[in-house]
C-alpha positions as CSV (number, residue, x, y, z in Angstrom):
1,X,0.0,0.0,0.0
2,X,1.2,3.4,-0.9
3,X,1.2,6.4,1.5
4,X,-2.2,8.0,1.8
5,X,-2.5,11.5,0.5
6,X,-4.3,14.2,2.4
7,X,-7.6,15.3,0.8
8,X,-6.4,18.9,0.7
9,X,-3.2,17.9,-1.0
10,X,-5.0,16.5,-4.0
11,X,-6.2,19.0,-6.6
12,X,-9.0,18.2,-9.1
13,X,-8.0,18.2,-12.8
14,X,-10.4,21.0,-13.5
15,X,-8.3,23.3,-11.4
16,X,-5.4,23.4,-13.8
17,X,-4.9,27.1,-14.3
18,X,-2.2,29.7,-14.6
19,X,-0.4,30.0,-11.3
20,X,0.6,33.7,-11.9
21,X,-3.0,34.7,-12.5
22,X,-4.1,32.9,-9.4
23,X,-1.4,34.6,-7.3
24,X,-2.4,38.1,-8.6
25,X,-6.1,37.6,-7.8
26,X,-5.2,36.4,-4.2
27,X,-3.1,39.4,-3.6
28,X,-6.0,41.7,-4.9
29,X,-8.5,40.0,-2.5
30,X,-6.1,40.3,0.5
31,X,-5.7,44.0,-0.2
32,X,-9.5,44.4,-0.5
33,X,-10.2,42.6,2.7
34,X,-7.6,44.7,4.7
35,X,-9.1,47.9,3.3
36,X,-12.7,46.8,4.2
37,X,-11.7,45.8,7.7
38,X,-13.4,42.4,7.4
39,X,-13.4,40.8,10.9
40,X,-13.7,37.4,9.4
41,X,-10.4,37.8,7.5
42,X,-8.5,35.1,9.2
43,X,-11.3,32.6,8.7
44,X,-11.6,33.1,4.9
45,X,-7.8,33.1,4.3
46,X,-7.6,29.7,5.9
47,X,-9.8,28.1,3.2
48,X,-13.2,29.6,2.8
49,X,-12.2,31.6,-0.4
50,X,-10.5,28.7,-1.8
51,X,-13.8,26.9,-2.3
52,X,-15.4,29.9,-3.8
53,X,-12.6,30.4,-6.4
54,X,-12.8,26.8,-7.3
55,X,-16.5,27.2,-8.3
56,X,-15.8,30.3,-10.3
57,X,-13.0,28.7,-12.2
58,X,-14.9,25.5,-12.9
59,X,-17.6,27.6,-14.6
60,X,-15.0,29.1,-16.9
61,X,-15.5,32.7,-15.9
62,X,-12.8,35.1,-17.1
63,X,-10.6,37.1,-14.8
64,X,-12.2,40.5,-15.4
65,X,-15.7,39.1,-14.8
66,X,-14.5,37.5,-11.6
67,X,-13.2,40.9,-10.4
68,X,-16.5,42.7,-11.0
69,X,-18.4,39.9,-9.4
70,X,-16.1,40.0,-6.3
71,X,-16.9,43.7,-5.9
72,X,-20.6,43.0,-5.8
73,X,-20.1,40.1,-3.5
74,X,-18.0,42.3,-1.1
75,X,-21.0,44.8,-0.7
76,X,-23.4,42.0,-0.1
77,X,-21.0,40.4,2.3
78,X,-20.9,43.6,4.5
79,X,-24.7,43.8,4.6
80,X,-24.9,40.1,5.5
81,X,-22.4,40.6,8.4
82,X,-24.3,43.6,9.7
83,X,-27.6,41.6,9.8
84,X,-25.8,38.7,11.4
85,X,-24.3,40.8,14.3
86,X,-27.0,43.4,14.9
87,X,-28.2,41.7,18.1
88,X,-24.6,41.7,19.6
89,X,-24.2,45.3,18.8
90,X,-27.4,46.3,20.5
91,X,-26.7,44.2,23.6
92,X,-23.2,45.7,23.8
93,X,-24.6,49.2,23.5
94,X,-27.2,48.6,26.2
95,X,-24.6,47.1,28.6
96,X,-22.2,50.1,28.2
97,X,-25.1,52.5,29.0
98,X,-26.0,50.5,32.1
99,X,-22.4,50.5,33.4
100,X,-22.3,54.3,33.0
101,X,-25.6,54.6,34.9
102,X,-24.4,52.3,37.7
103,X,-21.1,54.2,38.0
104,X,-23.1,57.5,38.5
105,X,-25.3,56.0,41.2
106,X,-22.4,54.4,43.1
107,X,-20.5,57.7,43.0
108,X,-23.4,59.6,44.5
109,X,-23.8,57.0,47.3
110,X,-20.2,57.0,48.4
111,X,-19.9,60.8,48.0
112,X,-22.8,61.1,50.4
113,X,-21.3,58.7,52.9
114,X,-18.0,60.5,52.9
115,X,-19.8,63.7,53.5
116,X,-21.7,62.3,56.4
117,X,-18.5,60.8,57.9
118,X,-16.8,64.2,57.7
119,X,-19.6,65.8,59.6
120,X,-19.8,63.0,62.3
121,X,-18.0,63.5,65.6
122,X,-14.6,61.9,65.9
123,X,-14.0,58.9,68.1
124,X,-11.5,59.2,70.9
125,X,-7.9,58.2,70.2
126,X,-8.2,55.2,72.5
127,X,-11.3,53.9,70.6
128,X,-9.6,54.4,67.2
129,X,-6.5,52.6,68.3
130,X,-8.5,49.7,69.7
131,X,-10.6,49.4,66.6
132,X,-7.5,49.4,64.4
133,X,-6.0,46.7,66.5
134,X,-8.9,44.3,66.2
135,X,-9.3,45.1,62.5
136,X,-5.7,44.0,61.9
137,X,-6.5,40.7,63.7
138,X,-9.0,39.4,61.2
139,X,-7.1,36.1,61.1
140,X,-6.6,34.3,64.4
141,X,-3.5,34.7,66.4
142,X,-1.7,31.4,66.5
143,X,1.5,30.7,68.3
144,X,1.6,26.9,67.7
145,X,0.5,26.3,64.1
146,X,2.1,22.9,63.8
147,X,0.6,21.5,67.0
148,X,-2.8,22.9,66.2
149,X,-2.7,21.0,62.9
150,X,-1.7,17.8,64.6
151,X,-4.4,18.3,67.2
152,X,-7.0,18.7,64.5
153,X,-5.9,15.5,62.8
154,X,-6.0,13.6,66.1
155,X,-9.5,14.9,67.0
156,X,-10.8,13.8,63.5
157,X,-9.4,10.3,64.1
158,X,-10.9,10.1,67.6
159,X,-14.4,10.9,66.3
160,X,-14.7,7.4,64.8
161,X,-13.4,5.7,68.0
162,X,-15.8,4.5,70.8
163,X,-13.4,5.1,73.6
164,X,-13.4,8.4,75.6
165,X,-10.8,10.3,77.5
166,X,-9.8,8.7,80.8
167,X,-9.8,12.1,82.4
168,X,-13.6,12.1,82.6
169,X,-12.9,10.1,85.8
170,X,-10.7,10.7,88.9
171,X,-7.3,9.4,88.2
172,X,-6.7,8.2,91.8
173,X,-9.4,6.2,93.7
174,X,-8.0,7.3,97.0
175,X,-9.9,10.6,96.4
176,X,-13.1,8.9,97.5
177,X,-11.7,8.1,101.0
178,X,-12.0,11.8,102.1
179,X,-15.4,12.8,103.4
180,X,-16.8,16.2,104.6
181,X,-16.9,16.6,108.4
182,X,-16.4,20.3,109.2
183,X,-20.1,20.7,110.1
184,X,-19.6,19.0,113.4
185,X,-20.0,21.2,116.5
186,X,-16.8,23.0,117.5
187,X,-15.8,23.2,121.1
188,X,-15.7,25.2,123.4
189,X,-18.3,27.0,121.3
190,X,-19.2,30.7,121.3
191,X,-18.3,32.8,124.3
192,X,-21.0,34.1,126.7
193,X,-19.4,37.6,127.1
194,X,-18.4,39.4,123.9
195,X,-15.3,41.7,123.8
196,X,-17.0,43.9,121.2
197,X,-18.3,44.1,117.7
198,X,-16.4,43.4,114.5
199,X,-17.4,45.2,111.2
200,X,-16.0,44.1,107.9
201,X,-16.2,45.9,104.6
202,X,-14.9,43.4,102.1
203,X,-13.4,44.5,98.8
204,X,-13.0,42.6,95.5
205,X,-15.4,40.3,93.7
206,X,-17.6,37.4,94.7
207,X,-14.9,35.0,95.6
208,X,-12.6,37.5,97.4
209,X,-15.5,38.6,99.5
210,X,-16.5,35.0,100.3
211,X,-13.0,34.4,101.7
212,X,-13.2,37.6,103.7
213,X,-16.5,36.5,105.2
214,X,-15.1,33.2,106.5
215,X,-11.9,34.8,107.7
216,X,-14.0,37.3,109.6
217,X,-15.9,34.5,111.2
218,X,-12.6,33.0,112.4
219,X,-11.2,36.3,113.7
220,X,-14.5,37.0,115.6
221,X,-14.1,33.6,117.3
222,X,-10.4,34.2,118.0
223,X,-11.1,37.5,119.7
224,X,-14.4,36.4,121.4
225,X,-16.1,39.1,119.5
226,X,-19.5,39.5,117.9
227,X,-19.5,39.6,114.1
228,X,-21.8,42.0,112.2
229,X,-22.8,40.4,108.9
230,X,-20.2,41.8,106.5
231,X,-20.7,44.7,104.2
232,X,-19.5,44.4,100.5
233,X,-17.7,47.5,99.2
234,X,-18.6,48.9,95.8
235,X,-15.7,48.5,93.3
236,X,-15.1,50.6,90.2
237,X,-13.8,47.4,88.7
238,X,-16.7,45.1,89.5
239,X,-19.4,47.8,89.5
240,X,-21.7,45.7,91.7
241,X,-23.7,47.2,94.5
242,X,-24.8,43.7,95.8
243,X,-24.7,43.1,99.5
244,X,-24.5,39.9,101.6
245,X,-28.3,39.2,101.5
246,X,-28.4,39.7,97.7
247,X,-26.1,36.7,97.2
248,X,-26.2,34.5,100.3
249,X,-29.0,33.2,102.5
250,X,-28.7,35.2,105.8
251,X,-30.8,32.9,107.9
252,X,-28.8,29.8,106.9
253,X,-25.6,31.7,107.6
254,X,-26.8,32.6,111.1
255,X,-28.3,29.2,111.8
256,X,-25.3,27.1,110.8
257,X,-22.9,29.1,112.9
258,X,-25.1,29.9,115.9
259,X,-23.3,27.5,118.2
260,X,-19.9,28.6,117.2
261,X,-19.7,32.4,117.1
262,X,-21.9,35.4,117.9
263,X,-23.3,37.0,114.7
264,X,-25.8,39.9,114.4
265,X,-27.2,41.7,111.4
266,X,-26.3,45.2,112.4
267,X,-24.5,47.3,115.1
268,X,-26.5,48.5,118.2
269,X,-27.9,52.0,117.7
270,X,-25.5,53.6,120.2
271,X,-22.5,52.5,118.2
272,X,-23.8,53.5,114.7
273,X,-23.1,57.2,115.2
274,X,-19.5,56.8,116.3
275,X,-16.7,58.0,114.0
276,X,-14.6,54.9,114.0
277,X,-11.7,56.6,112.2
278,X,-11.5,59.3,114.8
279,X,-11.4,56.9,117.8
280,X,-8.8,54.7,116.0
281,X,-11.0,51.7,115.4
282,X,-10.6,51.8,111.6
283,X,-8.2,49.1,110.4
284,X,-7.1,49.1,106.7
285,X,-5.1,46.4,104.8
286,X,-2.1,48.6,105.3
287,X,-2.4,48.1,109.1
288,X,-2.3,44.3,108.9
289,X,0.2,41.9,107.4
290,X,-0.9,39.9,104.4
291,X,-1.9,36.5,105.8
292,X,-1.4,37.7,109.3
293,X,-1.1,35.2,112.2
294,X,-3.6,34.9,115.1
295,X,-0.9,36.3,117.4
296,X,-0.9,39.6,115.4
297,X,-4.6,40.0,115.9
298,X,-4.4,39.3,119.6
299,X,-1.5,41.7,120.0
300,X,-2.7,44.6,117.8
301,X,-6.5,44.3,117.4
302,X,-7.8,42.9,120.7
303,X,-6.7,46.0,122.7
304,X,-8.5,48.3,120.4
305,X,-11.6,46.1,120.5
306,X,-11.7,46.1,124.3
307,X,-11.1,49.9,124.5
308,X,-13.6,51.1,121.9
309,X,-16.0,48.1,121.8
310,X,-15.9,48.0,118.0
311,X,-13.3,47.7,115.2
312,X,-13.9,48.1,111.5
313,X,-11.8,46.1,109.0
314,X,-11.7,48.0,105.7
315,X,-10.8,45.8,102.7
316,X,-9.8,42.7,104.6
317,X,-8.3,41.0,101.5
318,X,-6.3,37.9,102.5
319,X,-5.6,39.3,106.0
320,X,-5.6,35.9,107.8
321,X,-3.0,33.2,107.2
322,X,-3.5,29.5,107.2
323,X,-0.7,28.2,109.3
324,X,-0.1,28.3,112.2
325,X,-3.8,28.2,113.1
326,X,-5.7,26.5,116.0
327,X,-7.6,23.5,115.0
328,X,-11.0,24.8,116.0
329,X,-10.5,28.1,114.0
330,X,-9.4,26.2,110.9
331,X,-12.5,24.0,111.1
332,X,-14.7,27.0,111.6
333,X,-13.5,28.5,108.4
334,X,-14.3,25.3,106.5
335,X,-17.7,25.1,108.1
336,X,-18.4,28.7,107.1
337,X,-17.3,28.2,103.5
338,X,-18.8,24.8,102.7
339,X,-21.9,24.8,104.9
340,X,-23.0,28.3,106.0
341,X,-22.7,30.1,102.7
342,X,-25.6,29.1,100.4
343,X,-26.7,31.1,97.4
344,X,-30.1,32.8,97.7
345,X,-33.0,31.0,96.0
346,X,-33.2,33.2,92.9
347,X,-29.6,32.4,92.1
348,X,-30.1,28.7,92.9
349,X,-33.2,28.7,90.6
350,X,-31.4,30.1,87.6
351,X,-28.3,28.0,88.4
352,X,-30.5,24.9,88.2
353,X,-31.7,25.9,84.8
354,X,-28.1,26.1,83.7
355,X,-27.2,22.7,85.0
356,X,-30.4,21.0,83.7
357,X,-30.1,22.5,80.2
358,X,-26.4,21.6,79.8
359,X,-26.9,18.0,81.0
360,X,-30.3,17.5,79.4
361,X,-31.3,16.0,82.8
362,X,-33.4,17.5,85.5
363,X,-32.5,15.7,88.7
364,X,-29.5,15.6,91.1
365,X,-26.6,13.3,90.1
366,X,-24.4,13.9,93.2
367,X,-24.2,15.5,96.6
368,X,-22.6,18.5,94.8
369,X,-25.9,19.2,93.0
370,X,-27.9,19.3,96.2
371,X,-25.4,21.5,98.0
372,X,-25.3,24.0,95.1
373,X,-29.0,24.1,94.2
374,X,-30.9,23.0,97.3
375,X,-34.6,22.4,96.6
376,X,-34.3,23.6,93.0
377,X,-33.1,20.2,91.9
378,X,-34.9,16.9,92.6
379,X,-33.4,13.8,94.1
380,X,-35.6,11.6,91.9
381,X,-35.7,11.9,88.1
382,X,-39.1,13.0,86.8
383,X,-40.8,11.5,83.8
384,X,-40.1,14.7,81.9
385,X,-36.4,14.1,81.7
386,X,-36.9,11.4,79.1
387,X,-38.3,13.9,76.7
388,X,-35.3,16.3,77.0
389,X,-32.9,13.7,75.6
390,X,-30.1,11.5,76.8
391,X,-28.0,13.0,79.7
392,X,-24.9,14.8,78.6
393,X,-21.5,15.0,80.4
394,X,-19.9,18.4,80.2
395,X,-16.6,20.0,81.0
396,X,-16.5,23.5,82.6
397,X,-13.5,25.7,82.0
398,X,-12.5,29.0,83.7
399,X,-10.4,30.7,81.0
400,X,-8.6,33.5,82.9
401,X,-7.5,35.6,79.9
402,X,-9.0,39.0,80.5
403,X,-7.1,42.1,79.5
404,X,-6.2,43.0,83.1
405,X,-4.6,39.6,83.7
406,X,-2.9,39.7,80.3
407,X,-1.5,43.2,80.8
408,X,-0.4,42.6,84.4
409,X,1.6,39.4,83.4
410,X,4.1,41.4,81.2
411,X,4.1,38.5,78.8
412,X,3.6,38.4,75.0
413,X,1.0,36.4,73.3
414,X,1.8,36.4,69.6
415,X,0.0,39.7,68.6
416,X,3.2,41.5,67.6
417,X,3.8,45.3,67.9
418,X,0.1,46.2,68.0
419,X,-0.4,43.9,71.0
420,X,2.6,45.3,72.8
421,X,1.5,48.9,72.4
422,X,-2.1,48.2,73.5
423,X,-1.0,46.3,76.6
424,X,1.5,48.9,77.6
425,X,-1.1,51.6,77.3
426,X,-3.4,49.6,79.5
427,X,-0.7,49.2,82.1
428,X,0.1,52.9,82.2
429,X,-3.6,53.6,82.8
430,X,-4.5,50.9,85.3
431,X,-1.2,49.8,86.9
432,X,1.0,52.9,87.3
433,X,2.7,51.5,90.4
434,X,3.8,48.5,88.4
435,X,5.3,50.7,85.7
436,X,7.1,52.8,88.3
437,X,8.5,49.7,90.0
438,X,9.7,48.3,86.7
439,X,11.7,51.5,86.0
440,X,13.8,50.9,89.1
441,X,14.8,47.3,88.1
442,X,15.7,45.2,85.1
443,X,12.5,43.5,84.1
444,X,12.5,39.9,83.0
445,X,11.9,39.3,79.3
446,X,8.6,37.8,78.1
447,X,10.5,34.6,77.1
448,X,11.9,34.3,80.7
449,X,8.5,34.9,82.2
450,X,7.0,32.2,80.1
451,X,9.6,29.7,81.0
452,X,9.0,30.5,84.7
453,X,5.3,29.7,84.3
454,X,4.1,33.3,84.9
455,X,2.1,33.7,81.7
456,X,-1.7,33.0,81.7
457,X,-2.8,30.3,79.3
458,X,-4.2,31.5,76.0
459,X,-7.3,29.9,74.5
460,X,-5.0,28.2,72.0
461,X,-2.9,26.6,74.7
462,X,-6.1,25.5,76.6
463,X,-7.3,23.8,73.4
464,X,-4.0,22.0,73.0
465,X,-4.2,20.7,76.6
466,X,-7.7,19.4,76.1
467,X,-6.8,17.7,72.8
468,X,-3.7,16.2,74.4
469,X,-5.8,14.7,77.1
470,X,-8.0,13.0,74.6
471,X,-11.2,15.0,74.9
472,X,-13.2,14.6,71.6
473,X,-14.2,17.3,69.3
474,X,-17.8,17.0,70.3
475,X,-17.1,17.6,74.0
476,X,-19.7,19.9,75.5
477,X,-17.8,22.8,77.2
478,X,-19.1,25.5,79.5
479,X,-16.9,28.6,79.5
480,X,-16.8,30.7,82.6
481,X,-15.2,34.1,82.8
482,X,-15.4,37.7,81.6
483,X,-14.4,39.3,78.3
484,X,-11.6,37.3,76.7
485,X,-8.8,39.5,75.5
486,X,-8.9,39.5,71.7
487,X,-12.5,38.4,71.5
488,X,-13.6,35.9,68.9
489,X,-10.4,36.2,67.0
490,X,-8.3,35.0,69.9
491,X,-10.9,32.3,70.7
492,X,-10.9,30.8,67.2
493,X,-8.1,28.2,67.7
494,X,-10.2,26.9,70.7
495,X,-13.6,27.0,69.1
496,X,-12.3,25.5,65.8
497,X,-11.2,22.4,67.7
498,X,-14.1,22.4,70.2
499,X,-17.2,24.0,68.6
500,X,-19.6,22.9,71.3
501,X,-18.7,25.7,73.6
502,X,-21.3,27.7,75.5
503,X,-21.6,30.4,78.1
504,X,-24.5,31.3,80.4
505,X,-25.5,33.9,77.8
506,X,-26.0,31.1,75.3
507,X,-28.0,28.8,77.6
508,X,-30.2,31.3,79.4
509,X,-32.7,33.6,77.8
510,X,-32.4,37.4,78.0
511,X,-35.4,37.5,80.4
512,X,-33.8,34.9,82.7
513,X,-30.5,36.9,82.8
514,X,-32.1,40.3,83.1
515,X,-32.3,40.3,86.9
516,X,-28.5,39.8,87.1
517,X,-27.4,42.1,84.3
518,X,-25.9,44.9,86.4
519,X,-24.6,42.6,89.2
520,X,-21.3,41.0,88.3
521,X,-21.0,39.1,91.6
522,X,-24.4,37.5,91.0
523,X,-23.4,36.5,87.5
524,X,-20.2,35.1,88.9
525,X,-22.3,33.0,91.3
526,X,-24.0,31.4,88.2
527,X,-20.5,30.6,86.8
528,X,-19.6,29.1,90.2
529,X,-22.6,26.8,90.1
530,X,-22.0,25.7,86.5
531,X,-18.3,25.0,87.2
532,X,-18.7,23.3,90.5
533,X,-21.4,21.0,89.2
534,X,-19.6,20.0,86.0
535,X,-18.4,16.4,85.3
536,X,-14.9,17.8,84.8
537,X,-13.5,21.2,85.8
538,X,-10.5,22.7,84.0
539,X,-8.7,25.7,85.3
540,X,-6.1,27.7,83.3
541,X,-4.8,29.8,86.2
542,X,-4.4,28.2,89.7
543,X,-4.1,31.6,91.3
544,X,-7.7,32.6,90.3
545,X,-10.0,32.9,93.2
546,X,-13.0,31.4,91.3
547,X,-10.9,28.4,90.2
548,X,-9.5,27.9,93.7
549,X,-12.9,28.0,95.4
550,X,-14.6,25.8,92.8
551,X,-11.9,23.2,93.0
552,X,-12.1,23.2,96.8
553,X,-15.9,22.8,96.7
554,X,-15.6,19.9,94.3
555,X,-12.9,18.3,96.5
556,X,-15.1,18.6,99.6
557,X,-18.4,17.4,98.1
558,X,-17.2,15.4,95.1
559,X,-16.8,12.0,96.9
560,X,-13.9,11.2,94.6
561,X,-16.0,11.7,91.4
562,X,-15.2,15.3,90.6
563,X,-12.0,15.5,88.6
564,X,-10.1,18.7,88.3
565,X,-7.6,19.6,85.5
566,X,-4.7,21.8,86.8
567,X,-2.1,22.4,84.1
568,X,1.3,23.5,85.4
569,X,2.1,26.6,83.4
570,X,5.8,26.0,83.8
571,X,5.7,22.4,82.7
572,X,3.4,23.3,79.8
573,X,5.8,26.0,78.6
574,X,8.6,23.5,78.5
575,X,6.5,21.2,76.4
576,X,5.3,23.9,74.0
577,X,8.8,25.0,73.4
578,X,9.2,21.9,71.3
579,X,6.3,22.9,69.1
580,X,8.4,22.6,65.9
581,X,9.6,19.0,66.5
582,X,7.5,17.1,69.1
583,X,5.4,14.2,67.9
584,X,1.8,14.1,68.8
585,X,1.9,10.9,70.7
586,X,4.8,12.3,72.8
587,X,2.9,15.5,73.3
588,X,-0.2,13.5,74.6
589,X,2.0,11.5,76.9
590,X,3.6,14.5,78.5
591,X,0.4,16.5,78.9
592,X,-1.3,13.5,80.5
593,X,1.5,13.0,83.0
594,X,1.4,16.7,83.8
595,X,-2.3,16.6,84.7
596,X,-2.0,13.3,86.6
597,X,0.7,14.8,88.8
598,X,-1.7,17.6,89.6
599,X,-4.4,15.2,90.6
600,X,-2.4,13.2,93.2
601,X,-4.4,12.8,96.4
602,X,-2.5,14.2,99.4
603,X,-3.3,16.1,102.5
604,X,-3.1,19.9,102.4
605,X,0.4,21.2,102.5
606,X,1.5,23.6,105.2
607,X,0.5,27.2,104.4
608,X,-1.9,26.2,101.6
609,X,-5.5,27.5,101.5
610,X,-8.1,25.3,103.2
611,X,-10.7,26.8,100.8
612,X,-8.8,25.4,97.8
613,X,-7.4,22.2,99.4
614,X,-9.7,21.1,102.2
615,X,-8.2,17.6,102.5
616,X,-7.0,18.1,106.0
617,X,-8.1,16.8,109.4
618,X,-9.7,20.1,110.3
619,X,-12.1,20.0,107.3
620,X,-12.4,16.4,106.1
621,X,-12.1,12.9,107.6
622,X,-10.7,9.8,106.0
623,X,-12.4,6.4,106.0
624,X,-10.7,3.3,104.9
């Protein structure tokens, strides 16, 4: 077989003509098409005219006739092209007109907006700086990109596994051996003759004031004095006018402690008009040592009390130490904190709604529930709970990452120069004494502070700890705390790994929250209930008063079934330093060991708070 020839390479016999004549005509047509501006030029040159010429030559038409016919054909061709493209031309014209009209409208709108903006009052410099800062942080601040990626992969794999984290349960069974026993009667009991009256005006928020109340009970017993139910100072920070009876049940407080210390609701009329400052009976925090000993009170306060019949402690923040302390006074403090201070019914009622809605279960599941909520939670499940859905376990977390905590720490949290400027401005406004003190000494670098464990945990670090402990992506998390520094942007690494995160504002309706709106201490009481009643409680800062008191309450009433997660900030910083190289299984192992060490069961160490660590013979008893 011979080689096939392309159909276009074969020429019919009838097309034998003079090549020079053909070339001249082709050149003429090329010139004509260029002059006429024919948009289909390229298409015809590639073969369309070749077929037309073939027909003409097959009919034996002479060259001059062909030229005249081609002129007529060119005119017809222009009319044909116009008819063919008339719709496209009209559409293009309409579109251009529309674009001009749209441009005119948009210009008038933006011009008006610019004019209004120029007439509007300017924001303060502080507001402008803050807005600019948050605008720049549209993408989340991440300090540990690689570990977050590994955590995300791990959580995705765990979703298909039936097993759950072992940290839903207490690590050490010895925890169940400790039982509450500080409500037993204390001997020798209250004195018959009082040395005078003790007034206390407690500062701080809910938890600082709670500690001040119980310390005041112990001091009144120590000095054989009569305690007037404490007054709560109004704070420009907390902005809460709540008093004792707005938060705690007065009658329960008086009844529980009636055999141990003399307590009255107010001063006798003859003492109300006395200027306590003028007679030297006003005692501020500057007049007492921090965590003062019983001896200091007997030496410095008792003489004033006997002379004037009344003393007034103003502030009273952490003004009574824990050791050395007589056994009966230590037990009295525990009795006050764990038995005498019960939230008022309206707080218990709304707190019970929180617990029931989070758990999808409407009856008590432990002694903790009854101690927190009283009669607002039933011992017996009602028939209605089956319609709510299957009971849910939940983890409560107190994320202490407000701007005051962040600024005071002097640490850096990955926000760059904008973050440094904003935190410095906050320090200069709110912590001038800190700034003054730092000028007199060489401050530690942010890196050194982090290595020493002095930096509060970020939401990102909290998320990595939970992931390292094996908590699944679907874990229901209740978040306690105030405004998180950086807002949603800073929270995104946490919420992306654990999307089932809620606050009291998510669970309760606006009408249910309305009575507490302007009372931060009462709102904090709701957080206290939700955290103390959780299946697991995770703290991010062991120095927090809320975290300390919640963990103590869970230890006291938890019966060994109320696990607490206490990350060591120093240990965690060491682990996170290896962000770029550590394997995920190694990370999980080290995080787990860190938490397990914090859960070891042991008696309260010397000098430690009995409110946070009540496992001691004064507060709890052990049963083998």
